[in-house]
C-alpha positions in Angstrom: 14.8 -28.8 20.1 14.3 -25.4 19.1 17.0 -25.6 16.4 15.9 -28.9 15.1 12.4 -27.6 14.8 13.2 -24.7 13.2 15.4 -26.8 10.7 12.5 -29.0 9.7 10.3 -25.9 9.1 13.1 -24.4 7.0 13.2 -27.7 5.0 9.5 -27.8 4.2 9.4 -23.8 3.5 12.3 -23.5 1.2 12.4 -25.3 -1.7 13.8 -23.3 -4.5 16.1 -20.3 -4.1 19.7 -20.6 -1.3 19.5 -19.6 2.1 22.0 -20.1 5.0 21.2 -19.6 8.5 24.0 -19.6 10.9 22.6 -21.0 14.6 23.8 -19.0 17.9 25.8 -22.3 18.5 27.9 -21.9 15.5 26.1 -24.7 13.3 25.7 -23.8 10.0 22.7 -25.1 7.8 21.8 -24.4 4.3 18.3 -24.8 2.5 16.6 -24.4 -1.4 18.1 -25.9 -4.5 21.0 -23.5 -5.0 19.6 -21.2 -7.4 19.6 -17.8 -7.3 21.7 -15.6 -5.2 23.0 -16.6 -2.1 21.3 -15.1 1.3 23.1 -15.5 4.6 21.0 -15.1 8.2 22.5 -14.9 11.6 20.6 -15.7 14.1 21.8 -13.8 16.8 19.6 -14.2 19.7 18.8 -17.8 21.0 15.7 -16.4 22.5 14.5 -15.9 19.2 14.7 -19.6 17.5 10.9 -20.7 19.2 9.3 -17.5 18.1 11.4 -18.4 14.8 9.8 -21.9 14.8 6.2 -20.8 16.2 5.3 -17.4 14.5 8.2 -16.8 11.4 5.9 -14.4 9.6 6.1 -12.3 12.8 9.4 -13.1 14.1 11.4 -12.2 11.3 10.9 -9.1 10.9 11.2 -8.5 14.7 14.3 -10.3 15.2 16.0 -8.2 12.6 14.3 -4.9 13.9 15.4 -5.8 17.4 19.2 -7.2 15.9 18.2 -10.4 17.0 18.8 -11.5 13.2 20.9 -10.0 11.1 21.4 -10.5 7.0 24.8 -10.9 5.4 25.2 -7.7 3.4 22.2 -6.4 4.8 20.4 -7.9 1.9 16.9 -7.4 2.9 15.3 -7.7 -0.7 17.4 -11.4 -1.2 15.7 -12.5 2.0 12.5 -11.0 1.9 12.3 -12.4 -1.8 13.3 -15.8 -0.9 10.4 -16.4 1.6 7.8 -15.0 -0.6 8.5 -16.9 -3.6 8.4 -19.9 -1.3 5.7 -19.2 0.4 3.5 -17.8 -2.7 4.0 -21.6 -3.5 2.0 -22.4 -0.4 4.9 -24.1 1.0 5.6 -24.3 5.1 5.4 -26.6 7.8 2.2 -27.9 9.2 2.3 -25.6 12.0 2.6 -22.6 9.8 -0.6 -23.5 8.1 -2.5 -24.1 10.8 -1.6 -20.2 11.7 -2.5 -19.4 8.3 -5.7 -21.0 9.1 -6.1 -19.4 12.4 -5.3 -16.0 10.7 -7.9 -16.2 7.9 -10.7 -17.9 10.8 -10.4 -14.4 12.2 -9.8 -11.6 9.5 -13.3 -10.7 9.6 -12.2 -9.5 13.6 -9.0 -8.4 12.5 -10.3 -6.1 9.8 -13.2 -4.0 11.8 -12.7 -1.2 11.7 -15.5 1.5 12.7 -15.1 4.9 12.8 -12.9 5.0 15.9 -10.7 2.2 15.1 -10.3 3.1 12.2 -9.4 6.6 13.5 -6.5 4.7 15.9 -5.0 3.1 13.1 -4.5 6.0 10.6 -2.9 7.7 13.5 -0.3 4.6 13.8 1.2 5.3 10.6 0.0 8.7 9.3 0.6 11.2 12.2 4.5 10.1 12.4 6.6 13.3 12.4 6.2 14.9 8.8 10.1 15.6 8.4 10.0 11.6 7.6 7.6 11.7 4.6 9.5 14.5 3.4 12.9 12.2 3.5 11.4 9.7 0.9 8.7 10.9 -0.8 8.5 13.1 -3.9 7.8 16.8 -3.1 4.1 16.5 -3.3 3.9 13.4 -1.0 2.0 11.3 -3.1 2.5 8.3 -0.6 0.9 5.3 -3.5 1.9 4.0 -6.3 3.6 6.1 -9.3 2.8 5.0 -12.9 6.0 4.8 -14.9 4.6 5.5 -17.9 7.8 5.3 -19.5 10.4 3.1 -17.9 13.2 6.0 -18.0 10.9 8.1 -15.9 12.4 9.5 -12.1 9.8 9.0 -9.2 8.9 13.1 -9.2 7.6 12.3 -13.0 5.9 9.4 -12.6 3.6 10.3 -9.7 2.9 13.2 -11.8 1.7 10.6 -14.3 -0.4 8.9 -11.9 -2.2 11.9 -10.7 -2.5 12.5 -14.6 -3.8 9.2 -15.3 -6.5 9.2 -11.9 -7.6 12.4 -13.8 -8.0 11.0 -17.3 -10.3 8.5 -16.1 -12.4 10.7 -13.7 -13.4 12.8 -16.8 -12.8 15.9 -15.4 -14.8 19.2 -16.7 -14.5 22.8 -15.1 -16.4 23.4 -12.1 -17.2 19.4 -11.2 -16.9 18.6 -7.5 -14.8 16.0 -6.6 -14.8 14.4 -3.2 -11.6 12.9 -2.3 -11.5 9.7 0.1 -8.2 9.6 1.7 -6.9 13.1 0.8 -3.4 12.5 1.9 -1.2 15.9 2.1 -3.6 17.0 -0.2 -1.5 16.5 -3.6 -4.1 15.2 -5.7 -7.0 17.4 -4.6 -4.5 20.3 -5.3 -3.6 19.1 -8.8 -7.0 17.9 -9.6 -8.1 21.7 -8.8 -5.1 23.9 -10.1 -4.9 21.6 -13.5 -7.7 21.0 -13.9 -10.3 23.4 -12.9 -12.2 21.1 -10.0 -14.0 22.2 -6.5 -12.2 19.5 -4.3 -13.2 17.9 -0.8 -10.5 15.8 0.6 -11.2 13.6 3.9 -8.7 12.6 6.1 -8.8 10.8 9.5 -5.2 11.9 10.1 -4.8 15.3 11.7 -1.0 15.8 10.9 -2.5 15.3 7.2 -5.3 17.6 7.4 -3.2 20.3 8.9 -0.3 19.9 6.1 -3.4 19.6 3.5 -5.1 22.6 4.4 -1.8 25.1 4.9 -1.0 23.4 1.2 -4.1 24.9 -0.1 -3.6 28.2 1.7 -0.1 28.5 0.1 -1.5 27.8 -3.2 -4.2 30.3 -3.2 -7.0 27.5 -3.8 -8.5 27.6 -0.3 -11.8 28.7 -2.6 -11.9 25.6 -4.5 -10.1 22.8 -2.3 -11.5 22.0 1.3 -10.3 19.4 3.8 -12.2 17.7 6.4 -10.8 15.8 9.5 -13.4 13.3 9.1 -14.7 9.6 8.7 -15.8 9.3 4.8 -18.6 7.9 6.0 -20.2 10.9 7.3 -20.0 12.7 4.3 -23.5 13.7 3.8 -22.8 16.1 0.0 -23.0 14.7 -3.1 -20.5 15.3 -6.0 -20.0 14.7 -9.5 -16.9 12.4 -9.0 -15.2 10.4 -6.6 -11.8 9.6 -6.0 -9.7 7.4 -3.7 -6.5 6.7 -4.0 -4.1 4.4 -1.3 -6.9 4.1 0.9 -8.9 0.9 0.1 -6.3 -0.7 1.5 -7.6 0.2 5.1 -11.6 0.1 4.9 -11.5 -4.3 6.1 -13.4 -6.5 4.4 -16.4 -6.3 6.7 -17.3 -2.7 6.0 -16.7 -3.2 1.8 -20.6 -3.1 1.2 -20.9 0.0 3.3 -17.8 1.2 1.3 -19.6 1.2 -2.0 -22.8 1.8 -1.1 -21.2 5.2 0.4 -19.5 5.8 -3.0 -22.8 5.5 -4.9 -24.8 7.1 -2.3 -22.0 10.5 -3.0 -22.3 10.2 -6.2 -25.0 12.4 -8.4 -26.6 10.8 -11.6 -23.8 11.2 -14.3 -21.7 10.4 -11.6 -17.9 8.6 -12.2 -15.5 7.4 -9.4 -12.0 5.7 -9.5 -10.8 3.4 -6.9 -7.0 3.3 -6.9 -5.8 0.4 -4.3 -3.4 -2.3 -3.4 -4.6 -5.7 -4.6 -3.9 -9.7 -5.0 -3.6 -11.6 -7.8 -4.3 -14.7 -5.6 -7.4 -15.6 -3.7 -8.7 -13.6 -0.5 -5.5 -14.1 2.4 -4.7 -12.3 5.4 -2.5 -9.6 6.3 1.2 -10.5 7.0 1.4 -10.4 11.2 4.0 -8.3 11.2 3.0 -5.7 8.9 -0.6 -5.7 10.7 1.7 -5.1 14.3 4.1 -2.4 12.8 2.8 -0.8 10.2 -0.6 -0.9 9.1 -2.9 -2.3 11.9 -6.2 -2.9 10.3 -5.2 -2.9 6.6 -5.6 -5.7 4.1 -4.8 -6.2 0.1 -7.8 -7.5 -1.2 -8.2 -10.1 -3.7 -10.6 -8.5 -6.9 -13.1 -11.0 -6.3 -13.5 -9.8 -2.6 -14.1 -6.4 -4.0 -15.8 -6.7 -7.3 -18.5 -8.7 -5.4 -18.9 -6.0 -3.0 -19.6 -3.8 -6.1 -22.0 -6.2 -7.5 -24.3 -5.3 -4.6 -25.0 -1.8 -5.6 -26.2 0.0 -8.7 -22.7 0.8 -10.1 -21.0 -0.2 -13.4 -17.9 -1.2 -13.4 -16.8 1.1 -16.3 -12.9 0.1 -16.6 -10.6 -2.3 -14.4 -6.8 -1.8 -14.9 -4.4 -3.9 -13.3 -0.6 -2.2 -12.8 1.9 -4.8 -12.1 5.3 -4.0 -11.5 5.0 -0.1 -10.9 4.6 -0.4 -7.1 7.6 -2.5 -7.4 9.5 0.3 -8.8 7.9 2.9 -6.6 9.3 0.9 -3.6 12.4 1.0 -5.0 12.6 5.0 -4.9 11.4 5.2 -1.9 13.8 2.4 -0.2 16.6 4.2 -1.8 15.9 7.7 -1.1 14.9 6.7 2.6 18.7 4.6 3.1 20.2 7.8 1.6 18.9 9.9 4.1 18.9 7.2 7.2 21.1 9.3 9.5 18.2 11.9 9.5 16.1 9.2 10.5 17.8 8.0 12.9 17.8 11.5 14.7 13.8 11.7 14.1 13.5 8.3 15.9 16.0 5.6 16.1 18.0 2.9 14.7 15.1 0.1 15.7 12.8 2.4 14.0 15.3 2.9 10.6 15.6 -1.1 10.9 11.6 -1.6 10.5 10.7 0.8 7.8 13.6 -0.7 5.8 12.4 -4.0 6.6 8.7 -2.8 5.7 10.0 -1.1 2.0 12.0 -3.8 1.1 9.3 -6.6 1.9 7.1 -4.5 0.7 8.6 -3.8 -3.0 9.0 -7.8 -3.4 5.7 -8.6 -2.5 5.2 -6.7 -6.0 8.4 -7.7 -7.9 8.0 -11.3 -6.8 4.4 -12.1 -5.2 1.2 -12.1 -5.9 0.6 -8.2 -5.3 -0.3 -5.7 -8.0 -2.4 -2.1 -7.9 -5.8 -2.0 -9.2 -7.4 0.6 -10.8 -11.5 0.7 -10.5 -13.6 3.1 -12.7 -17.3 2.9 -11.4 -20.3 5.1 -12.5 -24.1 5.8 -12.0 -24.9 5.4 -15.7 -23.4 3.3 -18.0 -22.6 5.7 -20.4 -21.5 8.2 -18.3 -18.2 7.7 -19.6 -16.7 7.1 -23.3 -17.2 3.5 -24.9 -13.5 3.1 -25.7 -10.6 3.7 -23.8 -9.2 6.3 -26.6 -9.8 9.3 -24.5 -7.2 8.2 -21.6 -4.5 8.4 -23.9 -5.4 11.6 -24.6 -5.9 12.8 -21.5 -2.5 11.3 -20.1 -0.8 13.2 -22.8 -2.4 16.5 -22.6 -1.9 16.3 -18.5 1.7 14.7 -18.7 2.6 18.2 -20.8 1.0 20.5 -18.4 2.8 18.8 -15.7 6.1 19.5 -17.3 5.7 23.3 -18.2 
């Protein structure tokens, strides 16, 4: 029965592409229109069949992690890309669409992130061993989208370009006070202080990130200009000339968008400027993939621009620039994946083979979400005063060029 239902669901979902599924009893089924590279999946565990039928968005990732589902040639990019292309077209069996409606109905509950829950969600992902992140990130531990200003850039240079682009949009002047919401391991804050003369306070809920960032500031001799606090951004009370947040908004949750932008506004001085960098979707509002929500980013959500701007519109902030990055994160994730795979033995020594499969699935699926799906990156520049930033974008190019030249020295 389950094999028959799985066949029905896959035929409803896979209209394009070329997928072969080998069942535990030896039967072989083909799906799609035969276009593109062929992807061959083997379901080794009969107990996985009901889960693949009822909730494939969760079960495929779990099956791969557990070893009950294998992909010929370990072609996760091919499998996840095939699934995303067809899902983006709104295809699937009736019960798949029912699951989607249910997730949509409870998404505000799933994304309710008061301080205590937000702290636990952050710890789930960001308090992993620092050695893990050293194995696939750049030397500055930039765990967000790089900016490939030239197609020949490597990861290190593209991450420097991202920081330079952010700094240019902040219109920094020496001595300005900057709040970095979700400061990670401190790389951006240290760059803004060292390269632009800013005085930066970074906040994070990750104990590991706070420890590393504080030590990095001390080692760089920047402790007098950069400080890091282990606290929720909502508890900050000081005012700043600039607010920046890179790769944190995805963890805020739709129920807190108004609170987030009210906080940004309250923390900015009269001529203040903010730069918010977040993964986004170019489709209408949706839900978080259940596998990602359970295993990678609990409480996380990729917003539509309409959801973000609806919250901004209820503040007194001026949107002074909105930029859309398309394939930059796909390229970033490809670099991360390749570095991760090159260090696979060391990752397994830190954790285990199941963890390695989980993270490989995460990196591959995430890349394909940007490469063939509807995901991108939004950068929102916001200001208290409509005249707080130049009236044309010419200053950005000059700022990028100066900062990149400085980074290359």
